[in-house]
C-alpha positions as CSV (number, residue, x, y, z in Angstrom):
1,M,0.3,-0.4,0.2
2,K,1.1,3.7,-0.8
3,L,1.9,5.5,2.0
4,H,-0.7,8.4,1.3
5,N,-3.0,5.9,0.7
6,Y,-1.7,4.2,4.1
7,I,-2.3,7.7,6.0
8,L,-5.2,8.0,4.2
9,L,-6.5,4.9,5.9
10,L,-5.4,5.6,9.4
11,F,-7.4,9.0,8.8
12,L,-10.7,7.6,7.9
13,K,-10.3,5.1,10.8
14,S,-9.5,7.9,13.5
15,I,-13.1,9.3,12.4
16,S,-15.0,7.0,12.5
17,L,-13.7,5.9,15.9
18,T,-14.1,9.5,17.0
19,F,-17.7,9.1,15.9
20,L,-18.6,6.1,17.7
21,L,-17.2,7.6,21.1
22,V,-19.4,10.6,20.6
23,S,-22.2,8.9,19.3
24,G,-21.5,6.7,22.6
25,T,-21.3,3.0,21.1
26,F,-18.0,2.8,22.7
27,A,-19.0,4.5,25.8
28,N,-17.1,3.0,29.1
29,E,-19.8,0.8,29.5
30,V,-23.5,-0.1,28.6
31,K,-26.2,2.1,29.7
32,N,-29.1,-0.2,29.2
33,S,-30.0,-3.8,30.9
34,A,-32.7,-6.4,30.7
35,T,-33.0,-9.8,31.7
36,V,-35.5,-12.0,29.9
37,F,-36.9,-15.0,31.0
38,M,-38.0,-18.1,29.0
39,Y,-40.7,-20.8,30.4
40,H,-42.2,-23.2,28.8
41,K,-44.5,-25.4,31.0
42,F,-45.8,-24.9,34.3
43,G,-46.6,-27.4,37.1
44,V,-46.1,-30.6,34.1
45,S,-43.9,-32.7,36.1
46,K,-43.3,-35.3,33.7
47,Y,-41.2,-32.5,31.7
48,P,-38.5,-31.6,34.7
49,S,-36.3,-29.9,31.6
50,T,-39.0,-28.0,30.6
51,S,-41.3,-27.2,33.1
52,V,-41.3,-25.5,36.9
53,T,-43.2,-26.1,39.9
54,I,-46.0,-23.9,40.7
55,D,-44.0,-23.0,43.8
56,Q,-41.2,-22.2,42.0
57,L,-43.4,-20.0,39.6
58,N,-44.9,-18.5,42.6
59,S,-41.4,-17.5,43.8
60,H,-40.5,-16.0,40.6
61,I,-43.5,-13.8,40.6
62,E,-43.1,-12.6,44.5
63,E,-39.5,-11.8,43.6
64,L,-40.0,-10.1,40.4
65,T,-42.8,-8.1,41.3
66,K,-40.7,-6.2,43.9
67,E,-39.8,-2.7,43.9
68,K,-36.6,-2.9,43.2
69,Y,-37.5,-4.7,39.5
70,T,-39.4,-3.2,36.5
71,I,-41.6,-6.0,34.4
72,K,-41.5,-4.7,30.7
73,S,-42.7,-6.2,27.2
74,L,-40.1,-7.7,25.1
75,D,-41.4,-5.2,22.3
76,F,-40.8,-2.2,25.4
77,I,-37.6,-3.6,25.6
78,I,-36.7,-4.1,22.0
79,D,-37.8,-0.3,20.9
80,T,-36.3,1.6,24.0
81,I,-32.7,-0.2,23.2
82,R,-33.5,0.2,19.3
83,N,-34.2,4.2,19.9
84,D,-31.3,4.7,22.3
85,G,-33.4,5.3,25.3
86,D,-33.1,4.5,29.0
87,L,-34.5,1.3,30.6
88,P,-35.5,1.5,34.0
89,E,-33.0,0.0,36.8
90,N,-33.4,-3.7,36.8
91,T,-35.5,-4.2,34.1
92,I,-37.0,-7.6,33.5
93,G,-38.8,-9.4,30.4
94,I,-40.9,-12.6,30.5
95,S,-41.3,-14.8,27.2
96,V,-42.9,-18.4,26.8
97,D,-42.7,-21.2,23.8
98,D,-44.4,-23.5,22.3
99,A,-48.0,-22.3,23.9
100,D,-48.0,-25.4,25.8
101,K,-51.8,-25.6,27.7
102,S,-50.2,-25.1,31.2
103,F,-49.5,-21.8,30.3
104,L,-53.4,-20.8,29.9
105,E,-54.5,-23.1,32.7
106,V,-51.6,-22.1,35.1
107,G,-49.2,-19.8,33.9
108,W,-51.5,-16.9,32.5
109,P,-53.7,-16.7,35.2
110,L,-50.7,-15.8,37.6
111,F,-49.2,-13.8,35.3
112,K,-52.5,-11.8,34.6
113,K,-53.2,-11.8,38.2
114,N,-50.0,-9.7,38.9
115,N,-49.9,-7.4,36.0
116,I,-46.7,-9.0,33.9
117,P,-46.6,-8.3,30.6
118,V,-46.2,-11.6,28.5
119,T,-44.5,-13.3,25.2
120,L,-45.9,-16.6,24.2
121,F,-43.9,-17.4,21.0
122,V,-46.3,-20.1,19.2
123,T,-45.0,-23.0,16.8
124,T,-47.8,-22.7,14.5
125,G,-48.1,-26.2,12.9
126,T,-47.6,-28.4,16.9
127,I,-50.7,-26.3,18.0
128,A,-52.8,-27.8,15.3
129,N,-55.5,-30.5,16.7
130,N,-53.0,-31.3,19.8
131,Q,-54.7,-31.5,23.1
132,K,-51.5,-30.9,24.9
133,Y,-51.3,-27.4,23.3
134,I,-53.4,-24.0,23.3
135,N,-55.9,-23.8,20.0
136,W,-56.9,-20.7,18.2
137,D,-59.7,-19.4,20.0
138,Q,-57.6,-19.5,22.9
139,I,-54.7,-18.0,21.5
140,R,-57.1,-15.2,20.4
141,K,-58.4,-14.7,24.1
142,L,-55.2,-14.6,25.3
143,K,-54.6,-11.5,22.8
144,E,-57.5,-10.3,24.0
145,E,-55.9,-10.3,27.5
146,G,-52.8,-8.6,26.8
147,V,-50.5,-11.1,25.8
148,V,-47.9,-10.5,23.0
149,I,-48.0,-13.3,20.0
150,G,-44.6,-14.2,19.2
151,A,-43.4,-16.4,16.3
152,H,-41.5,-19.8,16.5
153,S,-41.5,-21.7,13.1
154,H,-44.2,-23.6,12.2
155,T,-42.7,-27.5,13.2
156,H,-40.2,-26.7,15.9
157,A,-37.5,-27.8,13.1
158,H,-33.5,-28.0,14.2
159,M,-33.3,-25.0,11.6
160,P,-29.2,-25.3,11.1
161,D,-30.5,-28.9,9.9
162,I,-32.7,-28.3,7.2
163,S,-32.1,-26.3,3.9
164,I,-32.3,-22.5,3.8
165,E,-35.3,-23.1,1.4
166,E,-36.9,-25.4,4.1
167,V,-36.4,-22.6,6.8
168,R,-37.6,-19.6,4.3
169,N,-41.2,-22.1,3.9
170,E,-41.2,-22.4,7.6
171,I,-41.0,-18.8,8.2
172,E,-43.9,-18.3,5.1
173,T,-46.2,-21.1,6.3
174,S,-46.3,-19.6,9.5
175,N,-46.9,-16.0,8.6
176,K,-49.8,-17.1,6.3
177,I,-51.0,-18.7,9.3
178,F,-51.0,-16.3,11.6
179,L,-52.6,-13.7,9.5
180,K,-55.9,-16.2,8.8
181,E,-56.2,-16.5,12.3
182,L,-54.7,-13.6,13.9
183,G,-55.1,-10.6,11.0
184,E,-51.3,-9.6,11.7
185,I,-48.1,-11.4,11.1
186,P,-45.7,-11.2,15.0
187,T,-42.9,-8.9,14.9
188,L,-41.0,-11.3,17.3
189,F,-39.3,-14.6,16.7
190,A,-37.3,-17.2,19.0
191,F,-35.5,-19.5,17.0
192,P,-36.6,-23.8,18.3
193,Y,-34.0,-24.7,20.8
194,G,-32.1,-21.4,20.0
195,E,-30.2,-22.5,17.2
196,T,-29.7,-20.7,14.2
197,T,-27.4,-19.6,12.1
198,D,-25.9,-16.3,10.0
199,E,-28.0,-17.2,7.0
200,I,-31.2,-17.8,8.5
201,I,-30.7,-14.6,10.7
202,K,-30.2,-12.3,7.4
203,L,-33.4,-14.4,6.4
204,V,-35.6,-13.4,9.7
205,K,-34.1,-10.0,8.7
206,E,-35.6,-10.1,5.7
207,Y,-39.0,-10.8,6.5
208,K,-39.6,-7.7,9.1
209,F,-39.3,-9.1,12.2
210,K,-37.3,-6.6,14.3
211,A,-36.2,-9.0,16.8
212,A,-35.3,-12.6,17.3
213,F,-34.4,-14.2,20.3
214,G,-32.3,-17.3,21.4
215,Q,-31.9,-19.5,24.2
216,H,-28.5,-19.1,25.9
217,S,-28.1,-17.0,29.1
218,G,-27.1,-13.8,28.9
219,I,-28.1,-10.1,29.7
220,I,-29.5,-7.9,26.7
221,N,-27.6,-4.8,26.3
222,E,-27.0,-2.3,23.1
223,T,-24.4,-4.2,22.0
224,S,-26.5,-7.7,21.8
225,N,-27.6,-8.8,18.5
226,M,-31.0,-8.0,18.0
227,Y,-31.3,-11.2,15.8
228,Y,-30.0,-13.7,18.7
229,L,-30.8,-11.9,21.8
230,P,-30.3,-14.0,25.1
231,R,-33.1,-15.6,27.7
232,F,-32.4,-17.5,30.8
233,S,-34.3,-20.6,30.6
234,L,-36.0,-21.7,33.2
235,N,-37.2,-25.4,34.6
236,E,-37.5,-27.5,37.8
237,R,-33.4,-27.9,37.5
238,Y,-32.5,-24.2,36.5
239,G,-35.8,-22.4,38.2
240,E,-34.5,-21.8,41.8
241,I,-35.2,-18.5,43.3
242,D,-31.6,-18.0,43.9
243,R,-30.7,-18.1,40.5
244,V,-33.4,-16.0,39.3
245,K,-31.8,-13.1,41.6
246,F,-28.6,-13.6,40.6
247,A,-30.1,-13.4,36.7
248,A,-32.4,-10.6,37.7
249,S,-29.6,-8.3,39.3
250,S,-27.0,-9.0,36.5
251,K,-26.1,-5.9,34.1
252,G,-25.1,-6.3,30.8
253,L,-21.6,-6.4,29.1
254,G,-20.5,-4.7,26.7
255,V,-19.2,-6.8,24.0
256,Y,-18.2,-6.3,20.2
257,D,-16.5,-7.9,17.0
258,F,-17.5,-11.6,18.2
259,I,-16.4,-14.5,16.6
260,P,-17.5,-16.8,15.0
261,Q,-20.3,-14.7,13.9
262,N,-22.2,-17.4,12.4
263,P,-23.7,-19.3,15.8
264,T,-23.6,-22.9,14.2
265,I,-20.0,-23.3,13.9
266,K,-17.7,-24.9,10.9
267,Q,-14.3,-25.2,12.8
268,N,-14.3,-27.0,15.8
269,P,-12.8,-26.3,18.0
270,P,-14.2,-22.7,17.6
271,F,-11.6,-19.9,17.8
272,I,-13.8,-17.5,19.7
273,G,-12.8,-13.8,20.3
274,F,-14.3,-10.6,21.0
275,S,-13.6,-6.8,22.3
276,L,-15.2,-5.0,25.8
277,L,-16.2,-1.6,25.8
278,D,-14.4,-1.0,29.0
279,D,-10.7,-2.8,28.4
280,K,-10.5,-2.3,32.2
281,K,-13.0,-5.2,32.8
282,A,-10.7,-7.6,30.8
283,R,-8.3,-8.1,33.8
284,S,-10.9,-10.0,36.2
285,L,-13.5,-11.2,33.6
286,D,-13.8,-14.9,33.3
287,C,-15.5,-17.4,31.1
288,F,-16.8,-20.9,30.5
289,V,-17.9,-23.1,27.9
290,F,-20.1,-26.6,28.1
291,D,-21.2,-28.6,26.6
292,S,-23.3,-32.2,27.0
293,K,-20.0,-33.9,28.4
294,G,-19.6,-31.1,30.9
295,Q,-16.9,-27.9,31.5
296,V,-14.5,-27.3,28.2
297,D,-10.7,-27.0,29.3
298,R,-9.9,-23.5,27.9
299,E,-7.2,-20.9,27.8
300,I,-8.2,-17.0,28.0
301,Y,-5.8,-14.8,26.5
302,K,-6.3,-11.1,27.2
303,F,-4.9,-8.2,24.8
304,N,-5.7,-5.3,26.6
305,E,-9.7,-4.7,25.4
306,R,-9.7,-7.9,23.4
307,I,-10.3,-11.3,24.3
308,E,-9.1,-14.6,22.8
309,I,-10.4,-18.0,23.6
310,R,-8.7,-21.3,23.2
311,L,-10.7,-24.7,23.7
312,A,-8.6,-27.9,24.7
313,R,-10.8,-30.1,22.7
314,E,-13.7,-30.4,20.4
315,L,-17.2,-29.4,21.2
316,S,-19.8,-32.5,21.2
317,P,-22.4,-32.2,18.4
318,G,-25.6,-30.6,19.1
319,R,-25.7,-27.4,21.4
320,S,-23.0,-25.7,23.8
321,R,-23.1,-22.4,25.2
322,M,-19.9,-19.9,26.8
323,N,-20.8,-17.8,29.6
324,C,-18.6,-15.2,30.9
325,T,-19.4,-13.0,33.7
326,V,-17.1,-10.3,35.6
327,K,-17.5,-7.8,38.5
328,D,-18.2,-4.0,38.0
329,G,-16.6,-1.4,40.3
330,E,-20.5,-1.0,41.9
331,G,-20.1,-4.6,42.6
332,N,-22.6,-5.5,40.2
333,W,-22.3,-9.1,37.9
334,R,-22.1,-8.0,34.1
335,W,-23.0,-11.5,32.0
336,F,-22.7,-12.4,28.3
337,G,-23.5,-15.4,26.8
338,H,-23.2,-17.0,23.6
339,Q,-24.4,-20.6,21.7
340,F,-22.9,-22.5,19.9
341,Y,-24.5,-25.3,17.5
342,F,-21.9,-28.6,15.6
C-alpha cells in the first residue's frame, strides 16, 4: 500500500472511532440492561427439563414484582434500546415458548393477576389439533387479554439442520397462518431450541421481524445482536429462586466484534474472540464453556480490550454454551452469553 493511501486509511479510521465515541457506542460501558426469562410449561412434572413447579413460579413472581425490578414487555425493551432510550433499573422481560396448555391453565392466570406482560412464542404447526397445546380460539382470547404473540416457526425444526429454502417455508407457512388466525404477523421471532445460523438470521431480517431470541443465558443491552438475543431458561433444575435473583439483578456486558459470527460453527473447536467496551474489565473477566460432556478446558488470552479463548478439545455435537461474567466497580455482576451449535 502506498504511504499516502495508508495515511488516508488511518485518518478515516480515526474519524470512524471518534464518531463511535461521541455517539456513545463505545462508551465505558452499556447504559441499558434487561434480563429476559423463558418458560415452557408450568406444573407439568412429567417434563422437568421444560417445566417449572407451581411453587417455583410463585416464588419467581413474588421476587420479580418487588419494587427493585421493573417488568416490561419484550417490545418495550427492544424499542427502547433501538431508539437509544433509557430502560429502568433491573428491567425484566417474560417470554413463554411453544403455547403449552399449562400456560393457559396455570401460568397466565398468575401472570395476569400480577399485571405481568408476557410474550407467547407460538409454533403454528404443532398446536393444530393437539390437545396438549392452546388452540387458536384460546390464543385469540389471550391476545385480547394482553398477551403478545410471537413467531416460533411452523414445525419447531432444528433449523440449522434443514435447507435455507425449508427454513423460508417454515417462516412463510407460519406467517400465513398467523395472518389468517390473528389478522397480523408477529414482529418477534424465537428460534426453536435457540439454534440458528448467520444465513437464517439474514432471512429473519428479510421477513421484517424486528428482533429474534435464542435460548442462551445473558443480559440484553445495546451491544447485543438484536437477532440473537439471550434469555434465561427456567425449569425445575434451573428455576431455583437464587438463580432468578442473580440473573434479574445482573447487568449487561459491552461486547463487540464477536467471532465466530455464525452461531452454527464450521470449525471445531471454534476460535472464540471478542472485544470489551471497558478494557479494564478484561483483567477480572472469566469465561466458561459447557457442552453435553461438561465443562470444556480453555485458555483465556487478554490483549487490552480483546479477549481470545482457545478450547482444549472439540465441542460435542449439538448445543454448547459460553458464559462470561465480571463484577464491575459498583459490585454488579455483568454477564455475556453465547450458544454454539455443531
